[in-house]
N, C-alpha and C positions, 0 to 999 in steps of 0.2 A: 504493500499499500503506501501508494505516496502522500507524505505525510500534508504536503501543503495545499496539495491537490484536492484533497480530503478535506481541509478545515476550508477552502474558500467553494465549497457544493453545501458545507453546514452552512456558513455565512448566508450563502445563497438564498438557503434552505428558510432559513431565519428571515431572515428580510421580504421572504414572498410569503410568510407566513404558514408555511408547511413544518407546521413543529413535530407532529408526531415521526415524520420521515427524520429531521435534523434531532432529535432525541436517537430513532436508530441507529443513524451516522456517528453520532458524539460516544455510546457505547461502543459503537465497533471499532471507533479510532481508539479510546482508551484499552480495548481488549489485546488491541494490535501492538501496542508498544505500550505491554504494562510495567517495564522495567526500565519506562523513559518518568520523572518525577515533572518535566516539565510538560511534555505533551501531558499526562495527567491533570497538573496545575490548569490547561487549559480548558479541558475539558471541562472539569470542575466547575470553571468559570463559566465557560456556554450554558452547563447546565444550569447555573442560576442565571442567566439571560431569560431563557423558555422557561423559570418557575420554577424547575424540577428539583425543589431543594432537598429532598429525601438521596436522588441520583447525586446532587454533587455532594451531597454527605457523604456517600459511601465510599464514592472516587477518591475525596481530601482524603480520608483514613487510611489509604491506601499507600499515599504517600509517603509519610516517615523512616517508612521499613523500606523505601527505594533511593533514598539521601547517601551520598558523598559525601563525605567529610567537606571539601572543598564547596559544595552545594550548598549548605545548610542554608547559609547569612538568607540566600535569593530566594531560597522556596519558601523559608518561613515569614519572608516578606510576601511575597504573593500570597499564602493561605490565608495572613491576618487580614490584607486588603480586601478579599472574597468573603471576608465575614468565617474566617476559622481558627479564630487564635487558639482553640485549647489544641491544636495538629501543628501549629504553628509552637509553641510551649514544648511539646514533645521533642521535635526538629532541635530545641535551642535546647536542650535540657543536657547535654554534653557537648554544646560546641565550646570552641579553645575562644575563652574571653579576651575579647578587642572592643576596642571604642564602640564600632557599628554593631557587636553583638550585643553590648550591655544596652545601646538606643532599643536595637528591636525589643529585647526585654523588656523593655519597659513601658513601648508601645504593647507587644501581647499581656502582658499584666494588665496596663491599664483597660484594654478591651474586655477580659477577664473579671475583673471587677477585683484586681490583687493591688488593693491602690497604696499599701501598707509596700509591698514589693517593687512595685512599679518604682513609687517614690526612692528608695532604698537601689534600685538600679540607677536610678538619675544622679544617684550621688557617686557614681563609678565613671562619671564619665567624665573628663577631662578637657574638653572644649563643649559645652551644650548648646546648643543654638536656641535660638528666640523661643519657635516652637517647641525644643526639649523642653522648656523652662515652663511655658505656657502647661502642657502635659503633667506636668511635676507638680504644681499648682493645685491643677485639678484633681490630680489624686492627696495632696494634702487637705483639699475642700471635702472631698469624696469620705475623706478618714474623719472630719468634724471637727478639723483644729483649723475651726473657721480663724478666729482671727491671726494665726499667722499666714494662711492661705489669702487671707484679705491684705498683710503688712507684703509679702513676696508681692502682692499680687502692684499694690503701690508703687514699691522699689522697681520693676519690669515697668510698670508704667511712666516713672519719671525717665526712663532709659529708653523708652519705644514709644512714646505718645502718638503717635501718627500709625501706627500699626495696628490691625483691624483686629488682628488675632487676640494681641495684646489688651486691647479695649475690650474683645468679647470675655477676655479671660476675667479682666478687672469686673465685669458687671456679673457674671455669674459666680464671680467668689462671694461678691454679695448679697445675691439675693439667693445664694446658699444660707447664708448667715442669716437671712430673714432681712434682712436690709433692701427689699427693696424699692422703698422709698428715696435709699440716697443713690441705687443701680438708677432707679427713674430718671434722678436730677442729674446722673451725670450723663443719660443720654439725654435727653432734652437738652442740655446746656453745650454737647457735642453735635446737634442739628444746632442751634444759633449759631455756632462758632462757625461750622462748614453748612451753611446752605445751598442745597442740591447739590450735593458733596455724594457719589454711588455708595462710598464706605461710612457716612452718616446713616443714613436709610437705612442699609444693611444690617449696621448695629441694633438701631431702633427695631427692626423686623425680628433681630434674635431676642432681644429684650423684651419685645410685647409675647413674642410666642410662648417664650418660659414663663410667661406673666398668663399664658393663659387667653389673649386675647389675641383669637386666630386673625379674624376679620382684618382689623386694622394691621397685624403680621404681615399676612398677607399681602396689602396696599402698600406697605414701605418698601415690602421685598420687590415688589413687582416694579417699582420705581425704583429701587435701586438696579436691577437688573437691566432696564431699559437706559438707564444711565453708563451702566457699567455689564457689556453681554458677560465679562466675562469674571464677576463677580460670587464666585462658588457658594460663601456664606449666604449671601441673599437667594440663590439658585434652590438651595436646598433648602432655607423654609419656605418658598415659594412652592415648594413640592409639598412638602407638610401640608401646605394650608389647599392647595389644589385635593389630597388625598382627604383631609378633615371635609371638601367641600362637594366626592363624593366622583372627583375627574382622576381618577384612578389611569387611566391611558394619558391623561397629558402629565402628570407625573411623572411617567417612567419617562417621556421622553426629555424631561426633565433634566432625568437621572440621565440618561443616556448623553444629554449636552454636556455633563461636569464629567461623564467617562472620556469624551470627546476631547476636554479641554484637559483633564488631570485628568491620565488613566491610571485606574489603582485608588481614588481618592476615595476615604471609606463611607464618605458620605452619598455615593450611591448605593452602598450595601442597605445603610440607615434605610436609604429611600424606598427601595425595592421590597425589605420587611415591612415597612410602614403600610406600603399596596399590598400584601403580602395577608397581613392580618386585618386589614380594612374589610375582607370581603366576606 
């Protein structure tokens, strides 16, 4: 079997809506390359796309036993990104320590809600990125160390005041601590200071969503996406609001658009999971 040709045929059938045939072809591809972890990973991802969660899970579970030491990190990243952090954890359990392995462990633990372990993995990083620090603060907040989380978020905000993910982190830390009024004030002040700036609208959409104000969240998300079609935070909130309205097909289109812009963005899995659970 020619792997690339098989993939083209599968993608063509998915595009045409011929899901039953695509499903058969995906499992056939996996059976023809049973010892190739990255082909199996691709098959699991494709099954996610056609919403065969059980099939995707069955194939994902095969992958940890097929990994060679030099491929552990990339395979773990791939599994986590399509929503299988438990399998990623197995792959990394005896991986040789390195900066990148510690970083991936941090994100895997976070997705598994092992927040204390995630925060400890962050401490192993020599050169953490801003996004790494955001994730660590999220773990601290999830451990209910709210004062510490807010203090850390304030420090990060002072260093990177205009970074949307940092602003979102600060807003989330305040809300988790029960200080939604403070979070709301921060969002409103940001909107006043940055009128018609997509990131400000995206932050407002996020805050309104976590506060349960879905209609307003959707409106701000839509405005942000119109101003910046590449704003993935706004796109994610827009997709959530579409699901709430019962517009599942439209939400999936948004998920597909995010995946095109940022392949492997975990928001795609979150949106598709929400779509599936809404049925």
